[in-house]
VOGU-3710 file (C-alpha; in Angstrom, 3 decimals, decimal comma):
1> mtddttktth> -0,233/-0,110/-0,078  1,479/3,552/-1,225  2,016/6,172/2,114  -0,588/9,408/1,185  2,573/11,324/1,787  4,426/9,873/-1,183  1,003/10,436/-3,570  1,535/12,564/-6,252  -2,409/13,232/-7,184  -4,809/14,932/-5,215
11> pvlifwviag> -7,821/14,872/-5,833  -9,576/16,733/-3,121  -6,252/19,834/-4,071  -8,017/19,270/-7,133  -11,688/20,263/-6,249  -10,879/23,002/-3,969  -8,431/24,514/-6,732  -11,030/24,289/-9,630  -13,756/25,229/-6,842  -12,091/28,218/-6,455
21> wvgfcllpwy> -11,546/29,301/-9,921  -15,137/28,580/-10,717  -16,094/31,211/-8,469  -13,800/33,611/-9,425  -14,062/33,464/-13,184  -18,000/32,071/-13,694  -20,399/32,889/-11,010  -21,293/36,415/-9,670  -19,113/37,793/-7,258  -21,297/39,820/-5,168
31> mvdgglwsfe> -24,936/39,421/-3,719  -27,552/39,326/-6,388  -30,781/41,108/-6,401  -33,430/38,175/-4,495  -30,453/36,862/-2,599  -28,716/33,406/-2,885  -31,723/31,895/-3,731  -32,626/34,135/-6,893  -30,913/32,580/-10,182  -32,570/35,882/-12,521
41> wlldgypfde> -29,057/36,684/-13,285  -28,421/34,220/-15,448  -31,164/36,109/-18,039  -30,291/39,718/-17,132  -26,799/40,967/-18,617  -24,535/38,275/-17,041  -22,001/38,003/-17,418  -20,677/41,628/-18,054  -23,338/43,412/-15,970  -21,585/44,889/-13,207
51> dyapaaflig> -24,010/43,730/-10,938  -23,712/40,151/-11,780  -19,831/39,863/-13,494  -17,809/37,224/-11,856  -14,595/38,840/-10,262  -12,476/37,709/-13,937  -14,936/40,058/-15,689  -14,998/42,949/-13,250  -11,062/42,863/-13,609  -10,966/42,759/-17,296
61> qgeklwlapl> -13,348/45,485/-17,774  -10,991/48,076/-15,172  -13,761/47,488/-12,632  -12,745/46,220/-8,896  -8,860/46,160/-9,610  -8,794/45,980/-5,573  -9,995/41,928/-6,430  -6,910/41,346/-8,903  -4,193/39,688/-6,146  -6,326/36,961/-5,801
71> lialllpflv> -5,076/35,463/-8,831  -1,444/34,883/-7,301  -3,479/33,003/-4,791  -5,147/30,984/-6,875  -2,206/30,304/-9,637  0,101/29,163/-6,862  -1,619/25,899/-6,409  -0,735/24,159/-9,421  3,395/24,438/-8,630  2,526/21,577/-6,412
81> lrraksdply> 0,025/19,399/-8,349  2,386/17,055/-8,823  4,432/17,198/-5,653  3,824/14,434/-2,938  2,828/15,719/0,616  6,033/14,420/2,143  7,826/17,899/-0,428  8,289/20,405/2,279  7,042/22,971/-0,414  3,669/20,881/-1,072
91> arililsgal> 2,720/22,533/2,390  4,413/25,659/2,136  3,171/26,603/-0,818  -0,704/25,842/0,127  -0,528/27,799/3,454  0,987/30,901/1,170  -2,073/29,978/-1,386  -4,955/29,519/1,145  -3,360/32,515/3,933  -2,727/35,274/1,365
101> gfgwliaqgf> -6,429/34,517/-0,818  -8,415/34,196/2,519  -6,626/37,249/4,339  -6,692/39,354/1,352  -10,739/38,491/0,918  -11,412/39,664/4,584  -9,133/42,355/4,577  -10,629/43,896/1,172  -14,329/42,775/2,467  -13,833/45,528/5,595
111> sigirgynfd> -11,813/48,074/4,064  -14,698/48,977/1,149  -18,019/48,806/1,608  -20,802/50,757/-0,238  -19,677/54,036/0,355  -15,966/53,723/-0,736  -13,583/53,270/1,648  -14,405/52,328/5,314  -11,686/54,011/6,785  -10,659/57,465/7,125
121> wlealfgelg> -6,983/56,488/7,477  -7,069/54,501/4,202  -9,294/57,399/2,337  -6,181/59,514/3,851  -3,490/57,519/2,602  -5,176/56,629/-1,189  -7,478/59,329/-1,800  -11,180/58,822/-2,216  -11,920/55,722/-3,742  -14,398/56,863/-6,096
131> drqfgmgyga> -15,956/53,100/-6,211  -17,792/50,728/-3,640  -18,463/47,177/-3,348  -21,455/45,175/-2,169  -21,552/42,215/-0,049  -20,624/38,752/-0,639  -22,049/36,356/-3,607  -22,121/33,146/-5,327  -18,412/33,408/-6,711  -16,433/35,349/-3,152
141> micassflfl> -18,239/32,798/-0,573  -16,981/29,562/-3,143  -13,795/31,252/-3,446  -13,203/31,790/0,264  -14,621/28,359/0,907  -11,415/27,280/-1,686  -9,129/29,254/0,283  -9,929/28,196/3,562  -9,547/24,628/2,285  -6,226/24,463/0,407
151> ltqgvaarga> -4,896/26,508/3,999  -6,450/23,401/5,879  -4,388/20,835/3,737  -1,450/22,371/3,292  -1,601/22,745/7,861  -2,445/19,257/7,468  0,680/18,417/5,269  2,901/19,805/8,127  1,550/17,417/10,893  -1,339/18,615/12,414
161> ingdvfvvsa> -3,422/16,361/13,753  -1,345/13,641/12,560  -1,727/15,024/8,654  -5,269/14,180/8,918  -6,953/16,415/5,954  -10,665/15,592/7,419  -9,872/16,343/10,884  -7,831/19,567/9,821  -10,274/20,854/7,056  -13,690/20,200/9,748
171> iggvitivta> -11,389/22,405/12,849  -11,090/25,064/10,082  -14,100/25,413/8,601  -15,949/25,289/12,477  -14,010/28,170/13,329  -14,286/29,982/10,575  -18,276/29,442/10,544  -18,759/29,875/14,345  -16,469/33,050/14,192  -17,813/34,730/11,464
181> fvffpiakml> -21,769/34,159/12,570  -21,391/33,768/15,880  -18,383/35,800/17,669  -18,233/38,848/14,853  -21,492/39,403/15,568  -21,766/39,347/19,187  -19,114/41,067/19,895  -20,359/44,223/17,257  -23,330/44,134/19,899  -21,167/43,642/22,832
191> faafvteega> -19,376/46,797/22,027  -22,058/48,714/22,127  -22,010/48,428/26,257  -19,512/51,009/25,800  -20,745/53,270/23,773  -21,561/57,135/24,998  -24,744/58,868/23,267  -21,887/60,923/21,131  -20,756/57,736/20,083  -17,263/57,449/21,683
201> ysiavffskf> -15,758/54,592/24,029  -16,234/55,067/27,874  -15,989/52,555/30,610  -17,798/54,482/32,775  -21,073/54,192/30,857  -20,577/50,036/31,382  -20,389/50,635/34,672  -23,258/53,132/35,088  -25,706/50,585/33,764  -23,998/47,062/34,929
211> fddrlwglgc> -24,952/48,319/38,963  -28,059/49,578/37,974  -30,595/48,054/41,180  -33,019/46,752/38,579  -30,642/44,280/37,569  -28,838/43,592/41,375  -31,363/44,708/43,268  -31,862/42,579/46,484  -35,203/43,823/47,796  -37,257/40,786/47,400
221> fwgarcgaaw> -35,622/39,816/50,962  -37,561/42,357/52,939  -40,848/42,200/50,238  -39,655/44,336/47,405  -38,995/43,171/43,703  -35,631/41,317/43,484  -33,466/42,134/40,397  -33,405/40,638/37,334  -30,112/38,984/37,339  -31,260/36,834/40,431
231> nslflailvg> -34,638/36,211/39,324  -33,352/34,907/36,062  -30,783/32,936/38,010  -33,113/31,734/40,052  -35,551/30,429/37,703  -33,276/28,826/35,437  -31,633/26,682/38,057  -35,528/25,014/38,829  -35,960/24,558/35,259  -32,571/22,434/35,097
241> fittalglcf> -33,232/20,533/38,215  -37,008/20,374/37,143  -36,745/19,440/33,329  -34,089/17,307/33,581  -35,922/14,830/36,216  -38,868/14,996/34,521  -36,923/13,883/31,213  -35,283/11,160/32,832  -38,584/9,884/34,271  -39,798/9,840/30,831
251> alvvtrsgfr> -36,891/8,288/28,980  -37,054/5,431/31,608  -40,457/4,644/31,060  -39,983/4,498/27,431  -36,942/2,079/27,899  -37,582/0,308/31,135  -40,631/-0,360/31,665  -43,466/-2,416/30,932  -45,912/0,410/29,845  -47,973/-0,662/27,340
261> ykralraltv> -48,654/3,026/25,788  -44,627/3,979/25,016  -45,314/5,455/21,626  -47,921/7,611/23,039  -46,263/8,773/25,304  -43,045/9,539/23,510  -45,064/11,739/20,962  -46,438/13,575/23,931  -43,658/14,577/24,760  -42,420/16,340/21,818
271> lpiitppfvi> -45,408/18,329/21,873  -44,193/21,164/23,748  -41,400/22,018/21,484  -43,444/22,142/18,742  -45,909/25,021/19,734  -45,289/28,796/19,685  -44,013/29,329/23,916  -46,823/32,820/23,988  -49,539/29,638/22,743  -48,861/27,743/25,839
281> glalillfgl> -48,808/30,566/28,347  -52,138/31,564/26,978  -53,690/28,401/27,552  -52,138/28,252/30,836  -53,834/31,556/31,409  -57,424/30,069/29,898  -56,973/27,290/32,906  -55,451/29,230/36,064  -55,909/32,940/35,249  -57,927/35,274/37,400
291> sgsvtqffae> -61,132/34,079/35,394  -59,420/31,029/34,433  -61,995/27,697/34,310  -59,499/25,964/37,031  -59,488/28,992/39,149  -63,271/29,332/38,857  -63,792/25,936/39,801  -62,053/26,256/43,105  -62,866/29,488/43,986  -66,609/28,522/43,623
301> lfgtqptrwl> -66,034/25,101/45,520  -64,133/26,769/49,146  -65,725/29,709/48,415  -62,508/31,891/48,419  -61,813/34,868/45,747  -59,425/34,099/42,884  -56,430/35,192/42,832  -53,710/36,306/39,533  -51,011/33,427/41,321  -50,079/32,667/37,637
311> ygmpgvliaq> -48,608/35,862/37,021  -44,935/36,029/38,010  -42,597/32,842/38,569  -45,441/29,788/38,981  -46,679/30,771/35,368  -43,124/31,146/34,280  -42,140/28,248/35,980  -44,718/25,568/34,818  -44,560/27,111/31,073  -40,625/26,494/30,875
321> tlaftpiafl> -40,625/23,330/32,319  -43,553/22,373/29,937  -41,565/23,956/26,926  -38,214/22,283/28,425  -38,729/19,240/29,145  -38,882/17,678/26,007  -35,331/18,842/25,195  -33,715/16,715/28,509  -35,796/13,446/27,249  -34,343/13,704/23,843
331> vligvvegvs> -30,957/14,476/24,947  -31,059/11,994/27,921  -33,282/8,983/25,251  -29,952/8,221/23,383  -28,006/8,519/26,547  -30,417/5,679/28,804  -31,096/3,652/25,467  -26,716/3,872/25,099  -25,889/2,078/28,368  -24,572/-0,899/28,209
341> psmeeaaqtl> -27,205/-4,587/29,050  -24,050/-6,593/29,415  -22,954/-4,323/32,379  -26,277/-4,662/33,841  -26,195/-8,305/33,961  -23,229/-8,474/35,005  -24,309/-7,034/38,279  -27,411/-8,919/38,351  -25,500/-12,124/37,898  -23,192/-11,182/40,947
351> ranrwqtfkt> -26,547/-11,087/42,553  -27,442/-7,382/42,892  -30,755/-6,756/42,580  -32,421/-3,838/40,196  -32,401/-1,257/42,516  -28,266/-1,562/43,602  -27,963/-2,298/39,775  -29,610/1,002/38,469  -28,021/2,860/41,728  -24,449/1,753/40,886
361> vslplmrpgl> -24,173/0,889/37,321  -26,963/2,280/35,510  -27,290/5,706/36,746  -23,183/6,326/36,573  -23,367/5,847/32,946  -26,344/8,357/32,442  -24,298/11,481/34,197  -23,481/12,846/30,856  -26,851/13,079/29,686  -27,999/14,436/33,298
371> anafllgfie> -25,731/16,806/32,929  -26,510/17,920/29,229  -29,692/18,235/29,680  -29,461/20,041/33,080  -27,315/22,459/31,420  -29,843/22,820/27,984  -32,898/23,504/30,520  -30,397/25,884/32,064  -29,115/27,959/29,207  -32,780/27,487/27,970
381> smadfgnplv> -34,763/29,228/30,600  -31,875/31,951/30,311  -32,788/33,158/27,363  -36,410/32,532/26,780  -38,607/35,331/27,139  -41,595/34,452/25,242  -43,117/32,907/28,286  -42,105/35,443/31,061  -43,125/38,211/28,264  -47,157/36,339/28,800
391> lggnfdvlst> -46,769/34,987/32,036  -44,229/37,368/34,142  -45,892/40,320/35,703  -43,791/42,256/38,044  -41,733/38,616/37,930  -38,097/40,845/35,937  -36,034/38,358/34,015  -32,937/39,276/32,309  -34,270/38,431/28,669  -37,462/40,456/28,694
401> eiffaivgaq> -34,999/43,494/29,951  -32,959/43,035/27,269  -36,177/42,770/24,400  -37,808/45,864/25,891  -34,206/47,994/26,175  -33,821/47,216/22,121  -37,919/47,055/21,269  -39,089/49,869/24,125  -39,191/53,434/23,698  -35,749/53,589/25,415
411> ydqgraavla> -33,779/51,432/22,625  -30,813/50,838/24,234  -28,651/49,126/22,866  -25,789/49,866/25,498  -27,736/48,269/28,848  -28,980/45,219/26,337  -25,199/44,632/25,668  -24,529/44,833/29,501  -27,375/42,625/30,420  -26,460/40,127/28,126
421> mvllfftlsa> -23,249/40,188/29,536  -24,319/39,488/32,685  -26,248/36,671/31,203  -23,785/34,893/29,269  -21,373/34,949/32,696  -24,395/32,443/34,291  -24,706/30,673/31,157  -20,792/30,285/31,087  -20,775/29,490/34,714  -23,375/26,437/34,448
431> fyaqrawlgk> -21,243/25,003/31,515  -18,099/25,205/33,109  -20,125/23,954/36,516  -21,026/20,797/34,083  -17,689/19,865/33,221  -16,625/19,940/36,433  -19,201/17,960/37,525  -18,443/15,081/34,739  -14,770/15,272/35,124  -12,311/13,384/33,271
441> ksyttvtgkg> -14,138/9,599/34,075  -15,107/7,282/31,301  -18,474/6,798/30,684  -18,005/4,746/27,758  -20,476/1,617/27,505  -20,325/0,817/23,505  -17,400/-1,146/22,419  -16,495/-3,101/19,033  -17,901/-6,385/21,304  -20,934/-8,041/20,882
451> dagvhplmpt> -23,454/-7,053/22,800  -26,812/-8,540/22,645  -28,397/-8,585/26,038  -31,697/-6,332/27,237  -31,807/-3,758/30,240  -33,467/-4,787/32,745  -37,007/-3,257/34,416  -36,907/-0,510/36,827  -36,691/-1,477/40,493  -40,515/-1,490/41,829
461> glsipvltva> -39,259/1,280/44,401  -38,578/3,221/41,899  -40,874/2,540/38,556  -44,101/3,419/40,475  -42,958/7,029/41,238  -41,205/7,156/38,264  -44,420/6,438/36,498  -46,897/8,593/38,017  -44,784/11,626/37,539  -44,085/10,710/34,103
471> lgwavftivv> -48,308/9,814/33,681  -49,344/12,762/35,737  -47,143/15,119/33,733  -48,595/13,475/30,846  -52,492/14,185/31,727  -51,206/18,145/32,483  -50,058/18,387/29,271  -52,878/16,689/27,311  -55,118/19,028/29,064  -53,143/22,075/28,223
481> yamivygsvv> -53,250/21,120/24,667  -56,525/20,062/24,587  -57,122/23,765/26,094  -55,215/24,749/22,782  -57,389/22,873/20,399  -61,010/24,003/22,050  -59,591/27,625/21,538  -58,830/27,578/17,550  -62,709/26,474/17,069  -64,418/29,152/19,251
491> elwgvnnslt> -65,899/32,179/18,209  -64,218/34,536/20,757  -61,707/32,697/23,197  -62,971/33,799/26,548  -65,677/35,934/25,673  -68,333/34,002/22,511  -67,463/30,160/23,048  -69,647/29,411/20,017  -68,039/26,723/17,998  -66,749/27,043/14,455
501> fkhyvtafav> -63,895/26,845/11,839  -63,788/30,305/10,723  -60,469/30,803/11,893  -58,624/27,885/9,757  -60,777/28,801/6,507  -59,355/32,158/7,216  -56,055/30,654/7,208  -55,816/28,179/5,430  -58,495/28,300/2,319  -57,704/26,736/-0,960
511> rfeaegirwt> -59,512/27,125/-3,954  -60,069/25,123/-7,139  -59,642/26,008/-10,228  -58,905/25,513/-13,775  -55,252/26,871/-13,882  -55,172/24,606/-10,682  -54,665/25,400/-6,957  -54,915/28,919/-5,568  -54,221/29,425/-1,894  -56,243/31,861/-1,332
521> gaawdsfwtt> -55,802/31,453/3,203  -54,024/34,769/4,756  -51,651/32,691/6,183  -50,181/30,114/3,770  -47,289/32,622/2,296  -45,649/32,266/5,855  -46,335/28,710/6,368  -44,596/27,914/3,138  -41,779/30,174/3,498  -41,292/28,751/7,185
531> itiaaiaapl> -41,302/24,424/6,013  -39,142/25,831/3,200  -36,804/27,397/5,756  -36,766/25,086/8,200  -36,445/22,294/6,243  -33,049/23,759/4,448  -31,616/24,514/8,453  -32,423/21,317/9,775  -30,425/18,952/8,071  -27,208/21,884/8,347
541> taavglvtay> -27,802/22,116/11,848  -27,633/18,783/12,562  -24,728/17,888/10,275  -22,200/20,962/11,983  -23,753/19,803/15,470  -22,451/16,627/15,202  -18,890/17,294/13,450  -18,499/19,229/15,900  -19,451/17,085/18,550  -16,993/14,575/17,024
551> lltrqsfagk> -14,229/16,957/16,973  -14,971/18,029/20,182  -15,011/13,985/21,788  -12,709/11,578/19,469  -9,851/14,879/18,792  -7,680/16,562/20,780  -6,223/19,961/19,362  -4,524/23,521/20,627  -7,827/25,647/21,490  -9,978/22,935/22,274
561> dafefgtmls> -11,512/25,158/25,172  -12,409/28,181/23,305  -13,340/25,923/20,186  -16,477/24,246/22,199  -17,096/27,989/23,959  -17,679/28,731/20,276  -20,123/26,793/19,629  -22,261/26,993/22,767  -21,948/31,014/22,684  -25,038/31,310/20,677
571> faipgtvigv> -26,855/29,536/22,873  -26,251/31,380/25,842  -27,095/34,373/24,741  -31,290/35,271/24,146  -32,473/35,110/20,818  -33,199/39,104/20,565  -29,393/39,874/21,234  -29,309/37,165/18,123  -31,511/39,011/15,751  -30,471/42,669/17,040
581> syilafnvpp> -26,597/41,574/15,977  -27,448/40,140/13,134  -28,761/43,103/11,854  -26,126/45,271/12,854  -23,389/42,816/11,442  -24,759/41,376/8,380  -26,446/44,968/6,902  -23,626/45,906/5,038  -20,445/43,874/3,049  -18,867/41,723/3,597
591> ieitgtgvil> -21,427/39,664/4,442  -24,738/41,139/3,568  -28,010/39,187/3,880  -30,346/41,032/5,903  -33,642/41,213/4,414  -32,981/37,510/2,861  -34,408/34,065/3,651  -30,075/33,060/4,003  -30,053/35,227/7,269  -32,814/33,320/8,639
601> vvsfifrnmp> -31,526/30,004/7,920  -27,447/31,153/9,533  -29,485/32,153/12,510  -31,401/29,481/12,936  -28,164/26,945/12,540  -25,837/28,778/14,661  -28,728/29,592/17,247  -29,457/25,448/17,295  -26,449/24,276/16,864  -25,478/23,419/19,932
611> vgvragiasm> -28,533/20,698/20,607  -26,908/18,723/18,141  -23,294/19,248/19,899  -24,257/18,377/23,592  -26,535/15,720/22,430  -23,620/14,327/19,905  -21,231/14,552/23,003  -23,985/12,422/25,738  -23,562/9,724/22,982  -19,670/9,554/21,392
621> sqldrsldes> -18,749/9,714/25,323  -20,679/6,414/25,326  -18,480/4,873/22,550  -15,663/3,187/22,935  -12,312/4,715/20,945  -10,762/1,576/20,062  -13,673/1,791/17,255  -12,135/5,082/15,872  -8,798/2,501/16,196  -9,596/-0,386/14,900
631> sltlganswq> -11,142/0,750/11,477  -7,934/3,110/11,252  -6,036/0,192/11,627  -7,568/-1,774/8,882  -6,784/1,534/6,128  -9,991/3,808/6,875  -9,482/7,007/7,066  -11,127/9,620/9,383  -13,705/10,610/7,114  -14,791/6,705/6,372
641> tfrriilpll> -14,444/6,032/10,451  -17,050/9,003/10,679  -19,149/8,213/8,287  -19,547/4,171/8,581  -18,850/3,940/11,860  -19,695/6,705/14,176  -22,708/8,187/12,616  -24,753/4,614/12,369  -24,375/4,731/15,809  -25,160/8,075/16,780
651> rpailaalvy> -29,108/7,726/15,302  -30,439/9,099/18,732  -28,353/12,077/18,839  -29,350/12,874/14,910  -32,907/12,489/15,739  -32,609/14,777/18,593  -30,442/17,317/16,171  -32,906/16,949/13,380  -35,859/17,296/15,206  -34,684/20,195/17,653
661> sfvramtais> -33,469/22,296/15,120  -36,483/21,562/12,492  -39,055/22,637/15,220  -36,987/25,843/16,616  -36,818/27,058/13,443  -40,601/26,733/13,187  -41,599/27,937/16,311  -38,734/30,484/17,314  -39,826/33,982/17,799  -37,083/35,850/19,327
671> aviflvsaey> -34,689/36,616/16,726  -36,960/35,800/13,923  -39,006/39,029/14,720  -36,013/41,496/13,717  -34,649/39,112/10,544  -37,889/38,887/8,690  -38,955/40,922/5,862  -41,841/41,424/3,125  -40,513/38,563/1,253  -39,821/36,570/4,131
681> dmatsyiigr> -42,460/37,076/6,788  -41,825/33,249/9,222  -45,274/31,518/11,022  -44,191/32,987/14,337  -44,132/36,408/13,131  -47,234/36,259/11,535  -49,112/34,879/14,804  -47,779/38,006/16,462  -49,013/40,111/14,125  -52,868/38,099/14,779
691> venndyglai> -52,179/38,402/18,646  -51,667/42,097/19,026  -54,590/42,780/16,791  -56,550/40,706/18,943  -57,324/37,879/16,590  -56,775/35,172/19,213  -58,757/32,535/17,073  -56,809/32,811/14,075  -53,251/32,922/16,254  -53,978/29,669/17,957
701> aysttlifvm> -55,659/28,265/14,292  -51,976/28,534/12,770  -50,685/27,144/16,100  -52,705/24,294/16,137  -51,983/23,733/12,463  -48,231/24,124/12,999  -48,327/21,470/15,770  -49,544/18,414/13,642  -47,608/19,569/10,497  -44,740/19,416/13,068
711> lsvvalmqli> -45,833/15,601/14,482  -46,256/14,291/11,054  -42,652/15,318/10,137  -40,879/14,736/13,496  -42,551/11,211/12,696  -40,992/10,952/9,324  -37,669/12,144/10,359  -38,106/9,117/12,820  -38,954/6,904/10,304  -35,600/8,011/8,048
721> vgrtkigrrm> -33,138/7,903/10,944  -34,143/4,554/12,637  -32,558/3,050/15,642  -29,423/2,496/16,365  -28,872/-1,538/15,582  -26,300/-2,626/18,205  -26,955/-6,155/17,884  -29,441/-6,090/21,458  -32,637/-8,150/21,729  -35,856/-5,643/21,491
731> tqsrtnv> -37,727/-7,491/24,220  -36,888/-6,960/27,875  -37,260/-9,815/29,996  -39,329/-9,791/32,560  -37,611/-12,255/35,149  -37,295/-10,947/38,393  -33,728/-10,991/39,780
//
């Protein structure tokens, strides 16, 4: 077998060289009208029109001459196409080509904008430019990708990560996109914390907003209102613990019990994450509000005065627990299923009873899942603003304070940035506390050895309380959703309860004509846009998340902690801040995507990517590294090992990432409010518009339709992805040990 280092044909290198020249010579260099998904430019002046011309044609016409140096970077790889990777010149040329091309693209992209030079010192040095450039288009993005992966191939050729091109390229790719779409926009937003009204920078401005009593006040200890920071922290801790406990209960019922209706219970746990948060809040108000049916029933039964107990921390806690328990379940189900039955059977063979086996073997091996479930519940609670907005009352939390700072009359970006920093501190503290709790212990349960065992049933002393809690919460969830469906078929919710389907007709009317089907309902445009955006974002989110999880669990490289920090950062920041930061960062070149569908897809990918990362890490921590080593020993490279060995064993994590990213793209509110446009209106922004117009019936009817659509899509995803097949028997032994 020939050593890779002596080969003189490099198909991956040739691919990226060709891609770079295609981007430079054949595709529009700048963003065309209509965004990346528009192809009308093919019939509108291409390739000579300045708006649609490739870089080569622009230079040939004497335009945009600052793009000419890229030709040098594109030509350099031809010098090494016939050289072996072991040749020192091979690595040097590729690193030079990639660094020169990618660096020049970034430098000229930030230096020249829609009004010429972006910096006064450049204009003083070179004079007025007299020209301008817009955001990157197909050509620029493909060319940038080419330079990036030429650079990573050069770095791999120098011996980084044992010369593994796939791993080095994956690290370089993830670092680049996380920097571009997480660090860069958030940095622009956070810099606003130090900006004065005159536009200058001042630390004093930051401290004046940081030590605000509304943020850190301790008035709750003597009957007054507590600061938003303490409210958020206490609420997030409670939500983290409760959702993790409930998620574990559901996971145990589904995998470790003889409960007959497991599939129905599993489907029920998914319901809350496929529902716009404020709809759950409205259902809770109808049940437990001042005039709610449950509140009125008990008031009449006991002869007491109805109260507004729901508005404040109790209501927000109930709503967030409903909304975020499914996240814990989706993370834990894969981990609970992944515990090796052979280990549990070995404990029982040594005369341990079911309770001892569960306590000393099963539960400790679930720690990665428990830690990740708590972390996600904590972060989701911190970042959520929909439920506190509807049910918070006088209970201030950081997310709503940020929202009002941005969209309120004050429009104080500095205050929003300071609040975001505090929120980020809390979430990162939880992140590092989770890592400390897990430590460096091994949780491997799936190895290359055969394992045809079955999981034992829960011990009786555990199964009774677990089933009671799970079924009790399931019944409560059913009642809440029954109220949602009921609210969609009444004339006017809470006032005129006459049954009607007019809300569905208004939203989703269809007319059959000779020309074909006409979608005449008011909600169709936003519905199809939402489906399209979510369908594009979901697989991309899962792919980026799982590749990142693979790198974090299977590879060691410099800056790994910072790498992991970056992947979690977007999840720790409220969607409102993400939305505003994206507008500030991507409204001008070099990445000019505000108002397009691309910005929605990008925001969903990097907002939801951490779920794929955490689910992947939790599942991969159970896969023995001997699986990778065996594959590599047999001649497979890292890409083949990842595709053929790791991915098939990660089906629960893949499903969790796909389901969560799809439904969150369908139901996201906070960032969407800032990023939608007239052409790309999303379902949640349309629903919020109906709520603001007091058209609750149509809003709930639309939400109910989304619930059924997403249930169908989730079932389809589960069918396509399938189950993890690791040679275990599918029936459980009911023999008492």
